[in-house]
ZAMARGU-4260 file (C-alpha; in steps of 0.2 Angstrom, whole numbers, plus 5000, padded with zeros to 4 digits):
<rodrens>
0) 5022/5182/4987 | 5003/5181/4987 | 4996/5188/5003 | 4977/5186/5008 | 4970/5196/5022
5) 4953/5193/5029 | 4946/5206/5041 | 4932/5201/5052 | 4924/5216/5062 | 4915/5212/5078
10) 4914/5227/5088 | 4933/5232/5088 | 4941/5215/5086 | 4951/5210/5070 | 4956/5193/5064
15) 4970/5191/5051 | 4973/5175/5041 | 4990/5168/5040 | 5000/5171/5024 | 4998/5155/5013
20) 5015/5145/5012 | 5015/5145/4993 | 5033/5143/4991 | 5033/5127/5001 | 5021/5118/4989
25) 5029/5111/4974 | 5023/5104/4957 | 5029/5086/4953 | 5033/5080/4935 | 5033/5061/4934
30) 5038/5051/4919 | 5032/5033/4922 | 5032/5016/4914 | 5020/5003/4921 | 5027/4985/4921
35) 5019/4972/4909 | 5015/4956/4920 | 5008/4946/4906 | 5024/4948/4895 | 5036/4953/4909
40) 5052/4956/4899 | 5043/4970/4890 | 5041/4988/4897 | 5026/4998/4896 | 5024/5015/4887
45) 5031/5031/4895 | 5017/5042/4902 | 5019/5059/4910 | 5009/5064/4925 | 5009/5079/4936
50) 5005/5081/4955 | 5009/5091/4970 | 5021/5090/4985 | 5025/5098/5001 | 5042/5103/5007
55) 5045/5096/5025 | 5059/5094/5037 | 5077/5088/5032 | 5075/5095/5014 | 5062/5082/5009
60) 5047/5083/4998 | 5032/5072/5003 | 5018/5068/4990 | 5006/5054/4986 | 5012/5037/4981
65) 5001/5036/4966 | 5010/5052/4959 | 5027/5044/4958 | 5024/5025/4957 | 5033/5017/4943
70) 5042/5033/4939 | 5058/5032/4929 | 5061/5051/4930 | 5055/5064/4942 | 5057/5083/4942
75) 5050/5096/4954 | 5047/5115/4953 | 5042/5129/4964 | 5029/5143/4962 | 5034/5157/4950
80) 5050/5148/4945 | 5051/5139/4928 | 5067/5129/4933 | 5064/5111/4936 | 5075/5101/4948
85) 5078/5082/4947 | 5072/5072/4961 | 5073/5053/4966 | 5061/5042/4976 | 5068/5039/4993
90) 5053/5030/5002 | 5036/5025/4997 | 5021/5018/5006 | 5008/5011/4995 | 4997/5007/5010
95) 4995/5025/5015 | 4997/5032/4997 | 5013/5042/5003 | 5030/5045/4996 | 5046/5054/5000
100) 5057/5063/4987 | 5074/5069/4988 | 5080/5083/4978 | 5098/5082/4972 | 5102/5100/4971
105) 5100/5107/4988 | 5099/5125/4982 | 5081/5121/4978 | 5077/5123/4996 | 5085/5140/4998
110) 5074/5152/5008 | 5060/5139/5009 | 5051/5136/5025 | 5048/5118/5029 | 5030/5115/5034
115) 5025/5106/5050 | 5011/5094/5053 | 4998/5095/5066 | 4986/5082/5073 | 4975/5095/5081
120) 4960/5095/5071 | 4941/5093/5073 | 4925/5092/5063 | 4920/5109/5056 | 4938/5116/5056
125) 4941/5127/5040 | 4955/5121/5029 | 4964/5127/5013 | 4970/5114/5000 | 4986/5120/4990
130) 4992/5111/4974 | 4993/5111/4956 | 4977/5103/4949 | 4972/5102/4930 | 4965/5118/4923
135) 4980/5129/4925 | 4999/5130/4928 | 5000/5141/4943 | 4997/5136/4962 | 4978/5134/4966
140) 4970/5136/4982 | 4953/5129/4987 | 4944/5132/5004 | 4932/5121/5013 | 4929/5113/5030
145) 4932/5096/5038 | 4916/5086/5036 | 4921/5069/5044 | 4936/5061/5052 | 4934/5042/5051
150) 4941/5026/5043 | 4939/5026/5024 | 4945/5015/5010 | 4961/5022/5001 | 4959/5020/4983
155) 4977/5017/4979 | 4979/5002/4991 | 4961/4997/4994 | 4965/4997/5012 | 4954/5005/5026
160) 4963/5018/5036 | 4959/5035/5045 | 4955/5048/5033 | 4948/5066/5033 | 4933/5070/5022
165) 4933/5088/5016 | 4921/5098/5005 | 4936/5108/4997 | 4938/5103/4978 | 4953/5090/4975
170) 4955/5087/4957 | 4968/5078/4947 | 4985/5086/4950 | 4980/5091/4968 | 4986/5074/4974
175) 5001/5076/4986 | 4997/5094/4990 | 4994/5101/5007 | 4978/5104/5017 | 4983/5118/5029
180) 4974/5126/5044 | 4973/5145/5048 | 4990/5144/5056 | 4998/5137/5040 | 5001/5120/5048
185) 4998/5104/5038 | 4983/5094/5044 | 4984/5082/5029 | 4990/5077/5012 | 4977/5078/4997
190) 4973/5061/4991 | 4957/5057/4982 | 4939/5063/4978 | 4923/5053/4977 | 4917/5050/4959
195) 4899/5055/4956 | 4897/5065/4971 | 4898/5084/4974 | 4911/5091/4985 | 4917/5075/4994
200) 4936/5074/4994 | 4948/5065/5006 | 4965/5069/5013 | 4977/5058/5023 | 4978/5065/5041
205) 4994/5070/5049 | 4993/5055/5061 | 4995/5043/5047 | 5008/5054/5039 | 5018/5054/5055
210) 5017/5035/5057 | 5025/5034/5039 | 5039/5047/5044 | 5042/5037/5060 | 5042/5020/5050
215) 5056/5026/5038 | 5068/5031/5052 | 5077/5014/5051 | 5079/5016/5032 | 5065/5005/5026
220) 5046/5005/5025 | 5038/4991/5036 | 5020/4998/5034 | 5005/4998/5044 | 4997/4983/5053
225) 4984/4975/5042 | 4983/4958/5050 | 4967/4948/5045 | 4964/4943/5063 | 4946/4947/5065
230) 4934/4949/5079 | 4915/4948/5084 | 4906/4963/5092 | 4897/4959/5108 | 4881/4969/5105
235) 4870/4954/5108 | 4865/4952/5127 | 4864/4933/5126 | 4882/4933/5118 | 4888/4945/5132
240) 4881/4934/5145 | 4889/4918/5137 | 4906/4926/5138 | 4903/4933/5155 | 4904/4951/5150
245) 4895/4962/5162 | 4897/4980/5154 | 4899/4988/5137 | 4917/4984/5135 | 4925/4970/5125
250) 4926/4961/5108 | 4930/4943/5105 | 4944/4936/5093 | 4935/4924/5081 | 4948/4922/5067
255) 4967/4922/5067 | 4978/4927/5053 | 4991/4914/5048 | 5005/4927/5055 | 4996/4929/5071
260) 5006/4923/5086 | 5001/4935/5100 | 4982/4933/5101 | 4971/4917/5103 | 4954/4912/5098
265) 4942/4917/5111 | 4952/4931/5118 | 4941/4945/5124 | 4950/4962/5120 | 4946/4975/5133
270) 4958/4989/5129 | 4972/4994/5117 | 4986/5005/5125 | 4974/5009/5139 | 4960/5014/5127
275) 4944/5004/5131 | 4935/4996/5117 | 4916/4996/5117 | 4906/4981/5112 | 4904/4988/5095
280) 4923/4990/5092 | 4924/5008/5095 | 4937/5018/5105 | 4939/5036/5110 | 4951/5046/5100
285) 4955/5065/5099 | 4943/5065/5084 | 4929/5057/5093 | 4924/5038/5093 | 4930/5028/5079
290) 4934/5010/5075 | 4948/5001/5086 | 4959/4999/5070 | 4964/5017/5072 | 4975/5012/5087
295) 4985/5000/5076 | 4989/5013/5063 | 4997/5025/5075 | 5013/5015/5075 | 5022/5006/5061
300) 5024/4987/5059 | 5037/4980/5071 | 5032/4992/5085 | 5022/4985/5100 | 5006/4989/5108
305) 4999/4984/5125 | 4983/4975/5125 | 4972/4971/5140 | 4961/4955/5137 | 4952/4941/5145
310) 4959/4924/5142 | 4953/4908/5150 | 4943/4919/5162 | 4958/4928/5168 | 4962/4946/5164
315) 4980/4948/5157 | 4991/4962/5149 | 4998/4957/5133 | 5012/4965/5122 | 5006/4964/5104
320) 5018/4965/5089 | 5011/4975/5075 | 5011/4964/5059 | 5007/4963/5041 | 4994/4950/5035
325) 4999/4934/5027 | 4996/4934/5009 | 4998/4921/4995 | 4991/4931/4981 | 4997/4949/4983
330) 4999/4965/4973 | 5016/4972/4969 | 5019/4990/4967 | 5034/5000/4961 | 5043/4984/4956
335) 5047/4975/4940 | 5039/4958/4938 | 5050/4943/4942 | 5050/4928/4930 | 5060/4914/4922
340) 5057/4906/4905 | 5060/4887/4905 | 5056/4877/4890 | 5046/4891/4883 | 5035/4892/4898
345) 5034/4908/4908 | 5035/4905/4927 | 5032/4919/4939 | 5025/4922/4957 | 5006/4922/4958
350) 5002/4940/4959 | 4986/4951/4958 | 4996/4961/4945 | 4996/4946/4933 | 4979/4940/4936
355) 4972/4958/4933 | 4982/4958/4916 | 4972/4942/4910 | 4956/4948/4918 | 4955/4936/4932
360) 4953/4939/4951 | 4962/4931/4966 | 4947/4925/4975 | 4947/4907/4968 | 4966/4906/4971
365) 4964/4912/4989 | 4950/4899/4993 | 4961/4886/4985 | 4976/4890/4997 | 4964/4893/5012
370) 4967/4878/5025 | 4973/4867/5011 | 4985/4853/5017 | 4993/4852/5000 | 4999/4871/5001
375) 5005/4872/5019 | 5023/4872/5014 | 5021/4887/5002 | 5027/4904/5007 | 5025/4911/4989
380) 5015/4903/4975 | 5023/4900/4958 | 5012/4900/4943 | 5015/4893/4925 | 5007/4907/4916
385) 4994/4905/4902 | 5006/4912/4889 | 5018/4900/4880 | 5033/4904/4868 | 5030/4890/4856
390) 5045/4879/4852 | 5050/4861/4848 | 5054/4858/4866 | 5036/4861/4872 | 5026/4853/4858
395) 5011/4844/4865 | 5011/4853/4881 | 4998/4867/4886 | 4998/4880/4900 | 4982/4884/4910
400) 4989/4894/4924 | 4994/4879/4934 | 5002/4881/4951 | 5019/4873/4953 | 5021/4860/4967
405) 5038/4852/4965 | 5053/4850/4954 | 5060/4832/4953 | 5050/4828/4969 | 5056/4843/4979
410) 5042/4854/4985 | 5044/4872/4980 | 5043/4885/4994 | 5044/4901/4984 | 5049/4908/4967
415) 5067/4910/4971 | 5067/4892/4977 | 5059/4886/4961 | 5073/4895/4950 | 5086/4887/4961
420) 5079/4870/4959 | 5078/4871/4940 | 5095/4878/4939 | 5102/4864/4949 | 5094/4849/4940
425) 5108/4836/4936 | 5096/4822/4932 | 5092/4817/4914 | 5075/4823/4915 | 5067/4838/4924
430) 5049/4834/4930 | 5038/4849/4936 | 5022/4844/4945 | 5007/4855/4950 | 4997/4858/4966
435) 4980/4860/4957 | 4982/4845/4946 | 4982/4827/4954 | 4994/4819/4942 | 4999/4832/4928
440) 5017/4833/4924 | 5028/4843/4913 | 5044/4832/4909 | 5059/4839/4899 | 5075/4832/4893
445) 5086/4842/4905 | 5100/4845/4893 | 5089/4850/4878 | 5078/4861/4889 | 5093/4871/4895
450) 5100/4872/4877 | 5083/4878/4870 | 5083/4895/4877 | 5097/4900/4863 | 5083/4896/4850
455) 5069/4904/4860 | 5080/4920/4863 | 5083/4922/4844 | 5065/4918/4839 | 5057/4930/4851
460) 5070/4944/4853 | 5073/4941/4871 | 5089/4947/4880 | 5087/4936/4896 | 5078/4921/4902
465) 5074/4929/4919 | 5072/4943/4931 | 5074/4938/4949
</rodrens>
C-alpha cells in the first residue's frame, strides 16, 4: 500500500497525513449502447468507457451516472489487482449524476474499508482527488483546495444544484472517484471540469450524495425537487413597501408549476425549515450564504419541509411537499425508446431525445403546450415522427412531426393510452387527429392497417411493431 508522509516542522510539532485509501477506489469498465430515438427499434453501437468509483457502506460502489448510463455490461477492478468483477446497476440519479453499483462476487470487498462521507468542509480546505483518469492504468492522485461552494449547473442533467469547485485536476476517467480530506473522509464525488479554463473542476458535495442515499432507502429513486414554481426577489424598496415588508427577509411567489398544490401566487416566503430567506433569495448554510434552493436539495422528493410565509397578510406555517416539475417535453436517460408502428408511421412519446436526434429543440413545443386549452387533457404528448416506412397503406400521407390529439374522437392522454386506443378499434375506419392541425386527419381502413404490419415487418426487417 502506498504511504505518503508529510512532516511539517514548527518548533517541535509534527503533522502526519492520513494514509490514502487507495484500495477503496475502484476502476469501472462500462460497455454502453446509446438508444436510437429516430429509428427506435435499432440499437446503437457498443462503446467502451472507463471511470472511477468509491466503495461505501453495505458493499456498494458509488460512481457518476454518466459513467454507467446505458451500460449493457459493467466490470470493476481494484488497485494492484488485474481481476475484473462483474457489477450491475442498482440505482441511478441522472439529476445528481450519481449511480450505485452492486458487485455480484462479495469477495471483491474482502479486507476493503468502506469510505465515509462528511459534510464538514469549508472554502480553502485541502483535498485529494483519487481516481483512474486517462494517461495511465494505475490510481492517480491530484491535490488542490476548495475554491467555492455554491450552486452550479451539472453538465449531465443540466440542472443547478450545490457543487464544490476545486483547483485539483479532474480529467476523463476521474469521474466517480473520491475527493477526500486529510482524515481520509469523502467530501465529494468527482464530476466535471470547466472547458477552456485552467484548474477549474467540480465535485458533487456529500450533502447531495447523502440525499441520494436517503432517497433510495425505499427501493426507488424519487429525485430532487426541481419545481418550476418561481419567485421575485424583494430588493426594491418600493416593491417591499407595496408588500408591507419592513425588513430584509422575504421573497414573493410569482409563478406556479402545474404540479404546485402547496404554494399560492403572492405568498411571501420568509423561512424554510427555520432558515430565514433574505430579500435576494439567500439563506445561511454551513457553507456560507447561498441560494435558497439549497434547502430543497437536502431531502428527496416526497419528503416534507416547513415553510413560514405571509398569505393574505397573515403569517402562517405551511408543510411543503418536495416535488418534481411538470414536463410535457422531457429527457429520457438509461431507458430504451418506446414506440409503436401503425400504418407505417412511427408514433412515440415527445421527448428531447427524439428532438435532438433530428436537430430540433423543445422550446417551440413547450410554448405550444403552455396554457393551451387544447392540451390541458394531456399528461404525455404523443408525436407522429417525421420518419415514415413507405407502404401502400400510407400512400398520399406525409408526416411532419404532428402531435396526436385523438383516435376516433377519444382524446389521447398519454402514449400508453394511444396504444390502447388503436389496439381496441373495432370500427371500419381508424381516424387519427392532431392537436397542432385544425382539421388534418389520417384515416385508415382498420382491417387493412392491422394486416399491413406483416408486409412492413418483412420489407424493413423488423421484429416487432412496438416497445412499450
